[in-house]
Every structure is written in C-alpha cells, then in structure tokens.
C-alpha positions as CSV (number, residue, x, y, z in Angstrom):
1,X,75.6,78.6,102.0
2,X,75.0,78.8,105.7
3,X,72.2,76.2,105.5
4,X,74.7,73.6,104.2
5,X,76.0,72.7,107.6
6,X,72.7,71.9,109.3
7,X,71.3,70.2,106.2
8,X,74.4,68.0,105.8
9,X,74.1,67.0,109.5
10,X,70.3,66.3,108.9
11,X,69.5,68.9,111.6
12,X,66.2,70.2,110.3
13,X,65.4,72.2,113.5
14,X,68.7,74.2,113.1
15,X,68.1,74.6,109.4
16,X,64.7,76.1,110.1
17,X,66.2,78.5,112.7
18,X,68.8,79.6,110.2
19,X,66.2,80.1,107.4
20,X,64.2,82.3,109.7
21,X,67.2,84.5,110.3
22,X,68.1,84.5,106.6
23,X,64.7,85.8,105.7
24,X,65.4,89.0,107.6
25,X,68.6,89.7,105.7
26,X,68.8,91.8,102.5
27,X,70.5,90.8,99.2
28,X,73.5,92.9,98.1
29,X,73.8,93.8,94.4
30,X,77.0,92.8,92.8
31,X,78.4,96.1,91.4
32,X,81.8,97.1,90.0
33,X,83.1,98.2,93.4
34,X,82.3,94.8,94.9
35,X,83.7,93.0,91.9
36,X,86.9,94.9,92.3
37,X,87.0,94.3,96.0
38,X,86.5,90.6,95.3
39,X,89.4,90.6,92.8
40,X,91.6,92.2,95.4
41,X,90.7,89.7,98.0
42,X,91.3,86.8,95.5
43,X,94.7,88.2,94.6
44,X,95.9,89.0,98.2
45,X,94.3,86.1,100.1
46,X,93.9,83.4,97.4
47,X,90.2,83.1,98.1
48,X,87.9,81.2,95.7
49,X,85.7,83.5,93.6
50,X,82.4,82.8,95.5
51,X,84.2,83.4,98.8
52,X,85.8,86.6,97.6
53,X,82.5,87.9,96.3
54,X,80.8,87.1,99.7
55,X,83.5,88.8,101.7
56,X,83.7,91.8,99.4
57,X,79.9,92.2,99.6
58,X,80.0,92.0,103.4
59,X,82.8,94.6,103.6
60,X,81.0,96.9,101.1
61,X,77.9,97.2,103.3
62,X,79.9,97.3,106.6
63,X,78.3,94.1,107.8
64,X,78.8,93.3,111.4
65,X,79.9,89.9,110.4
66,X,79.6,87.0,107.9
67,X,77.9,83.8,108.9
68,X,79.5,80.7,107.4
69,X,80.8,77.3,108.0
70,X,83.7,77.9,105.6
71,X,87.1,78.3,107.2
72,X,88.6,80.1,104.2
73,X,87.1,83.3,105.5
74,X,89.5,83.3,108.5
75,X,92.1,84.9,106.3
76,X,89.8,88.0,105.9
77,X,91.0,89.8,109.1
78,X,88.9,92.9,108.5
79,X,85.7,90.8,108.7
80,X,84.2,89.1,111.7
81,X,83.4,85.5,110.7
82,X,80.6,83.8,112.7
83,X,80.4,80.1,112.3
C-alpha cells in the first residue's frame, strides 16, 4: 500500500497527505476482465498476484498512473508508475 513507505519511515505528515489523496480515489471492482488481465501480467511479467491485480485494475480504468513504492511495477511499460 502506498502508505507503507511514509509509515515505515515514521513520517506521519507525509502519511496524512497521502491519506487525504487516497480518500479522493475510487475503488475498482475485481471482475473477470481484470482477473484475466492480472493473469496475463503474471504470466508475461512474472508479477506477484497482488501487483498484477493492481496493475490490471489501473489499466482497466485507463488510470493516468499508479502510485506505489514497489519497483516491480517498472516492468509494466504501458502504465505510468509514480513513486
């Protein structure tokens, strides 16, 4: 989760700013299309399941980017990763 970095660093101010941004985002339902997209990403890029689901979800809604501290997403070239 994106809050992991600031919380691990004990940066409460940054965690609060991240949380304020997170509250404006909308959840994405996991449907069969996203599940299949995640399976394809896992197979082609060797992503872990949670990472593949997050990437497939972002791609499914044409997200402008994915905010994360996880470097595994750099392999998903069709998705802008914001860290």
